[in-house]
C-alpha positions as CSV (number, residue, x, y, z in Angstrom):
1,M,0.0,0.0,0.0
2,P,2.2,2.9,-1.3
3,V,-0.1,5.6,0.0
4,L,-2.9,5.4,2.6
5,N,-6.2,5.4,0.8
6,R,-7.7,8.1,2.9
7,I,-4.7,10.4,2.4
8,A,-4.8,9.7,-1.3
9,D,-8.4,11.1,-1.2
10,Y,-6.9,14.3,0.3
11,A,-4.5,14.9,-2.6
12,P,-6.6,17.6,-4.3
13,Q,-7.0,19.5,-1.0
14,M,-3.3,19.1,-0.2
15,R,-2.4,20.6,-3.6
16,E,-4.6,23.6,-2.8
17,W,-3.0,24.1,0.6
18,R,0.5,23.8,-0.8
19,R,-0.1,26.2,-3.6
20,W,-1.7,28.8,-1.4
21,L,1.4,28.5,0.9
22,H,3.6,28.8,-2.1
23,Q,1.9,32.1,-3.1
24,H,2.4,33.6,0.3
25,P,6.0,33.0,1.4
26,E,7.3,34.5,4.6
27,L,10.9,34.7,6.0
28,E,12.6,33.5,9.2
29,F,10.4,34.1,12.3
30,D,7.9,36.3,10.5
31,C,5.6,33.5,9.4
32,H,2.4,35.1,10.6
33,E,0.1,34.4,7.6
34,T,1.5,30.9,7.3
35,A,0.9,30.1,11.0
36,A,-2.6,31.5,10.8
37,F,-3.3,29.3,7.7
38,V,-2.0,26.2,9.5
39,A,-4.0,26.9,12.7
40,A,-7.2,27.4,10.7
41,R,-6.8,24.1,8.9
42,L,-6.0,22.3,12.2
43,R,-9.1,23.8,13.8
44,E,-11.1,22.4,10.8
45,F,-9.6,19.0,11.4
46,G,-10.7,19.0,15.1
47,V,-7.3,18.6,16.7
48,D,-7.4,18.7,20.5
49,E,-5.0,21.5,21.3
50,I,-3.3,24.3,19.4
51,H,-0.5,26.2,21.1
52,E,0.6,29.3,19.1
53,G,3.4,31.9,19.5
54,I,6.2,29.5,20.2
55,A,9.5,30.9,18.8
56,K,7.3,33.9,17.8
57,T,5.2,32.3,15.0
58,G,5.7,28.5,15.6
59,L,2.9,26.3,16.8
60,V,2.4,22.9,18.3
61,A,-0.9,21.0,17.8
62,I,-1.8,18.0,19.9
63,I,-4.0,15.1,18.8
64,D,-5.0,12.6,21.4
65,G,-5.1,8.9,20.6
66,Q,-7.1,6.2,22.3
67,G,-5.8,5.5,25.8
68,E,-2.6,6.3,27.7
69,G,0.7,6.4,26.0
70,P,3.8,8.5,25.0
71,T,3.9,11.5,22.8
72,I,5.6,11.4,19.4
73,G,6.7,14.6,17.7
74,L,6.5,15.3,14.0
75,R,8.1,18.5,12.6
76,A,7.6,20.6,9.5
77,D,9.4,23.9,8.7
78,M,7.4,26.8,7.4
79,D,9.8,29.6,6.2
80,A,10.7,30.6,2.7
81,L,13.9,32.2,1.1
82,P,14.8,35.7,-0.1
83,I,14.9,34.6,-3.8
84,E,13.0,36.1,-6.7
85,E,10.9,33.3,-8.2
86,A,11.4,32.5,-11.9
87,T,9.1,29.6,-12.4
88,G,6.3,31.5,-14.3
89,L,3.8,29.2,-12.7
90,E,0.2,30.1,-12.0
91,H,0.7,29.6,-8.3
92,A,4.1,31.5,-8.2
93,S,5.0,33.7,-5.3
94,T,2.9,36.9,-5.0
95,V,5.6,38.5,-2.9
96,A,8.6,40.1,-4.7
97,G,11.9,38.8,-3.7
98,R,10.6,35.8,-1.7
99,M,9.8,32.3,-2.7
100,H,9.5,28.8,-1.3
101,A,12.6,27.6,-3.0
102,C,13.3,24.8,-0.5
103,G,9.9,23.1,-0.4
104,H,8.9,24.1,3.1
105,D,5.4,24.8,1.7
106,G,5.4,21.1,0.8
107,H,6.7,20.0,4.2
108,T,3.9,22.0,6.0
109,T,1.4,20.5,3.6
110,M,2.5,16.9,4.3
111,L,2.2,17.4,8.0
112,L,-1.2,19.0,7.6
113,G,-2.3,15.9,5.6
114,A,-1.1,13.6,8.3
115,A,-2.9,15.8,10.9
116,K,-6.2,15.5,9.1
117,Y,-5.9,11.7,8.9
118,L,-4.8,11.3,12.5
119,A,-7.5,13.6,13.8
120,E,-10.1,11.5,11.9
121,T,-8.9,8.0,12.7
122,R,-7.1,8.2,16.0
123,N,-5.9,4.7,15.5
124,F,-3.1,5.1,18.0
125,R,-2.6,5.5,21.7
126,G,-0.9,8.4,23.6
127,R,-0.6,11.6,21.7
128,V,1.0,13.1,18.7
129,A,2.6,16.6,18.7
130,L,2.6,18.4,15.4
131,I,5.4,20.9,15.3
132,F,5.2,23.7,12.8
133,Q,8.5,25.6,13.0
134,P,9.6,29.0,11.6
135,A,13.1,30.1,10.8
136,E,14.9,26.9,9.6
137,E,16.8,28.7,6.8
138,E,18.0,31.6,9.0
139,G,17.6,32.1,12.7
140,G,17.5,28.6,14.1
141,G,13.8,28.3,14.9
142,G,14.3,24.8,16.0
143,D,16.8,25.9,18.6
144,V,14.5,28.6,19.9
145,M,11.5,26.2,20.2
146,V,13.7,23.8,22.2
147,R,15.0,26.6,24.4
148,E,11.5,27.8,25.1
149,G,10.8,24.3,26.5
150,M,8.6,22.8,23.8
151,L,9.9,19.2,24.2
152,D,9.4,19.1,28.0
153,R,6.2,21.2,27.9
154,F,4.4,18.6,25.7
155,G,6.2,15.6,26.9
156,I,7.6,14.7,23.5
157,G,9.7,11.5,23.7
158,E,10.9,11.2,20.1
159,V,11.0,13.3,17.0
160,Y,10.8,12.9,13.2
161,A,11.1,15.1,10.1
162,L,11.1,14.9,6.4
163,H,12.8,17.0,3.7
164,N,12.1,16.8,0.0
165,T,14.9,16.1,-2.4
166,P,14.9,16.8,-6.1
167,Q,16.6,14.4,-8.6
168,V,15.6,11.4,-6.4
169,P,12.8,9.2,-7.8
170,L,9.3,10.3,-6.6
171,G,8.3,8.7,-3.4
172,R,11.7,7.2,-2.5
173,F,12.8,7.6,1.1
174,V,16.5,8.2,1.9
175,T,18.2,8.3,5.3
176,T,21.1,6.9,7.3
177,P,21.8,6.1,11.0
178,G,24.1,8.4,12.9
179,P,25.2,11.8,11.4
180,I,23.3,12.6,8.3
181,M,24.0,16.4,7.9
182,A,26.9,18.5,9.0
183,A,27.4,21.2,11.6
184,V,27.6,24.6,9.9
185,D,29.6,27.6,11.2
186,T,30.1,31.0,9.5
187,L,33.2,33.1,9.3
188,R,33.7,36.8,8.5
189,V,37.1,38.4,8.6
190,D,37.4,42.2,8.4
191,L,40.7,43.6,7.4
192,K,42.0,47.2,7.6
193,G,45.2,48.4,6.0
194,R,46.2,51.8,4.6
195,G,44.7,52.9,1.3
196,G,46.3,54.9,-1.5
197,H,47.2,55.2,-5.1
198,G,47.5,51.9,-7.0
199,A,50.7,53.2,-8.6
200,Y,52.4,53.6,-5.2
201,P,51.8,50.3,-3.3
202,H,54.9,50.8,-1.2
203,D,53.1,53.8,0.5
204,C,50.0,51.6,1.3
205,I,49.2,48.5,3.4
206,D,47.1,46.4,1.0
207,P,44.2,44.5,2.6
208,I,43.5,42.7,-0.7
209,A,46.9,41.0,-0.7
210,A,46.3,40.0,2.9
211,A,42.9,38.6,2.2
212,V,44.2,36.5,-0.7
213,G,47.0,35.1,1.4
214,M,44.6,34.2,4.2
215,I,42.1,32.6,1.8
216,S,44.8,30.4,0.3
217,A,46.1,29.4,3.7
218,L,42.7,28.5,5.0
219,Q,42.5,25.7,2.5
220,T,45.5,24.0,4.2
221,I,43.4,23.4,7.3
222,V,41.5,20.8,5.3
223,S,44.5,19.4,3.4
224,R,47.2,19.6,6.1
225,N,45.7,20.1,9.6
226,T,42.8,17.7,9.6
227,N,42.8,13.9,9.4
228,P,41.9,13.0,5.8
229,L,39.2,10.6,7.1
230,A,37.4,13.4,9.0
231,E,34.9,15.1,6.7
232,I,35.3,18.9,6.5
233,V,34.6,21.7,4.1
234,I,35.9,25.3,4.2
235,S,34.4,27.3,1.4
236,V,35.2,31.0,1.1
237,T,32.0,32.4,-0.5
238,Q,32.5,36.2,-0.4
239,I,35.2,38.7,-0.8
240,H,34.6,42.4,-0.9
241,A,37.1,45.2,-1.5
242,G,37.8,48.2,-3.6
243,T,36.0,50.8,-5.7
244,A,38.3,51.6,-8.7
245,S,41.2,50.0,-10.6
246,N,43.7,52.7,-9.5
247,I,42.9,52.7,-5.8
248,I,44.3,50.4,-3.1
249,P,41.4,50.2,-0.6
250,E,41.6,50.9,3.1
251,E,39.5,47.9,4.0
252,A,38.4,44.5,2.7
253,W,36.5,41.6,4.1
254,F,35.8,38.0,3.2
255,G,33.3,35.3,4.4
256,A,33.2,31.6,4.5
257,T,31.1,28.6,5.5
258,I,32.6,25.7,7.6
259,R,31.0,22.3,7.6
260,T,32.1,19.5,10.0
261,F,30.7,16.4,11.8
262,D,33.2,15.7,14.7
263,P,32.9,18.2,17.6
264,D,36.6,18.1,18.2
265,V,37.4,18.8,14.5
266,R,34.9,21.7,14.7
267,K,36.7,23.3,17.7
268,A,40.2,22.6,16.2
269,T,39.2,24.2,12.9
270,K,38.1,27.4,14.6
271,A,41.3,27.6,16.6
272,R,43.4,27.0,13.4
273,I,41.5,29.7,11.5
274,E,42.3,32.2,14.2
275,Q,46.0,31.2,14.0
276,V,46.0,31.6,10.3
277,V,44.3,34.9,10.3
278,A,46.5,36.3,13.1
279,G,49.7,35.1,11.4
280,H,48.9,36.6,8.1
281,A,47.7,39.8,9.6
282,A,51.1,40.2,11.2
283,A,52.9,39.3,8.0
284,Y,50.9,41.8,5.9
285,E,50.7,44.4,8.6
286,V,46.9,44.7,8.5
287,E,44.4,44.8,11.4
288,A,42.1,41.7,11.3
289,V,38.9,41.2,13.2
290,I,37.2,37.8,13.2
291,D,33.5,37.2,13.6
292,Y,33.0,33.4,14.0
293,D,29.4,32.3,14.4
294,W,28.7,28.8,15.8
295,G,25.8,27.6,13.7
296,Y,23.6,24.5,13.6
297,P,25.2,21.4,15.1
298,A,25.4,18.2,13.1
299,T,22.1,16.4,12.5
300,V,22.5,12.9,14.1
301,N,19.9,10.2,13.7
302,D,19.3,7.7,16.5
303,A,20.2,4.2,15.1
304,D,17.2,2.4,16.6
305,R,14.7,5.1,15.6
306,T,16.2,5.2,12.1
307,A,15.8,1.4,11.7
308,F,12.1,1.9,12.8
309,A,11.5,4.8,10.4
310,V,13.0,2.7,7.6
311,R,10.5,-0.1,8.3
312,V,7.7,2.4,8.2
313,A,9.0,4.0,5.0
314,E,9.1,0.5,3.4
315,E,5.4,0.1,4.2
316,V,4.7,3.3,2.2
317,A,7.3,2.9,-0.6
318,G,8.2,-0.8,-0.6
319,A,11.7,-2.1,0.2
320,A,13.0,-1.0,-3.2
321,G,11.8,2.5,-2.5
322,V,13.9,3.1,0.7
323,V,17.6,3.7,0.9
324,A,18.5,2.9,4.5
325,D,22.2,3.7,4.7
326,A,22.8,6.6,2.2
327,G,25.7,8.1,4.1
328,R,26.1,11.7,5.3
329,E,26.1,15.0,3.4
330,M,27.5,18.4,4.1
331,G,24.3,20.4,4.2
332,A,22.9,21.5,7.5
333,E,19.5,21.5,9.3
334,D,18.3,23.0,12.6
335,F,16.2,19.8,13.3
336,S,19.6,18.9,14.8
337,Y,18.7,20.8,17.9
338,L,15.7,18.6,18.5
339,L,17.8,15.5,17.8
340,E,20.3,16.6,20.4
341,K,17.5,16.4,23.1
342,R,15.4,13.5,21.8
343,P,16.0,10.4,19.8
344,G,14.5,10.4,16.3
345,C,15.2,10.4,12.6
346,Y,15.5,12.8,9.7
347,L,14.7,11.5,6.3
348,F,14.7,12.8,2.7
349,L,11.8,12.2,0.3
350,G,12.3,12.1,-3.4
351,Q,10.2,14.3,-5.6
352,G,11.5,13.4,-9.0
353,E,13.1,15.6,-11.7
354,G,13.1,19.3,-11.4
355,A,15.2,22.3,-10.4
356,G,17.4,21.9,-7.3
357,L,16.8,23.3,-3.9
358,H,17.3,27.1,-3.4
359,H,17.0,27.6,-7.2
360,P,14.6,30.3,-8.6
361,K,12.9,27.7,-10.8
362,Y,12.4,25.2,-8.0
363,D,8.8,24.0,-7.2
364,F,7.7,21.3,-4.8
365,N,6.1,18.3,-6.6
366,D,2.6,18.0,-5.2
367,E,2.6,14.3,-6.1
368,A,5.1,13.8,-3.3
369,A,2.8,15.1,-0.6
370,P,0.7,11.9,-0.1
371,F,3.8,9.9,0.3
372,G,5.1,12.1,3.1
373,A,1.7,12.4,4.8
374,S,1.3,8.6,4.7
375,F,4.7,8.1,6.2
376,F,4.0,10.5,9.1
377,A,0.6,8.9,9.8
378,R,1.8,5.4,9.6
379,L,4.8,6.3,11.8
380,V,2.4,7.3,14.6
381,E,0.3,4.2,14.2
382,R,3.3,1.9,14.3
383,A,5.1,3.7,17.1
384,Q,2.1,3.8,19.4
385,P,-0.2,1.0,18.3
386,L,-3.5,0.3,20.0
């Protein structure tokens, strides 16, 4: 049974929900319209409790099953990205400079579909907590919800989440036990030298030369300071300096993203970056200020819960439709904060061919929504059977 029959019946409704959400994208914690839309649907379904205003615009809905039992948490993210949509679709974003380019509109829709089914059938014991989270892309909404006490407040014992993935066959589930996504940290280095005429560099202190030296040296942290078996990425993604071809600027800055899995490697990398920047600053006679932002931790799946989630996914997609040990990747995800506190599993759901995530021509495939909703619903029924 690839998709629960009742959820298959919801497919036209789910498409309508998803496309409305796609037309009304909101950023970070400012998901007011989205949260109101979600709450309105949940009230229509007859859930037992709706708790709003968590992490500003996040909400948790509770559905009671039949009889005593634990509480399982299912999470969907709601925020969009600051990208100008280029799909030309009838349901394209109506807000300039914003679009659902990562499929969070689809994630929200899948959890709503599961909520409708679970509120109707209640074929489980205990409770299910439906977590609708803002600010996954920027701001760490998952961290804020955890710090505001969500897990303890609702007695959530384990947590699960799905993320769509293009270029993977429609309806295929992909996950792995242990680390599945990396920790992400952000670096900015501001450099100050002495500006002047480009024809007289000896009268200047060139921050561009210093930046180039630092950027080259940072790559040796991966190739020469880290065990080759420890996954790490340092990507310098911005460099800003100068205004004209004949002027040596006074200032320059560059930025980078750092991806790791091992906490010791993560700490050692920061320390080595500081050494590299300080040493080159002295060599080039520039002032250097480092802004190092510790971002999301690694997303680490619990082995037992992952094995359980795989069995459930196989009920929905068949054994051939599940990749149970896909390995880790260097992307990052703030569901990691929930997994630090509770055991659970993060999975990817294939949505077939199409533009990649964070691309202006991306669009969530509505045909994937019944697969995700069926997985969430069956997960609850199998985790907390009557």
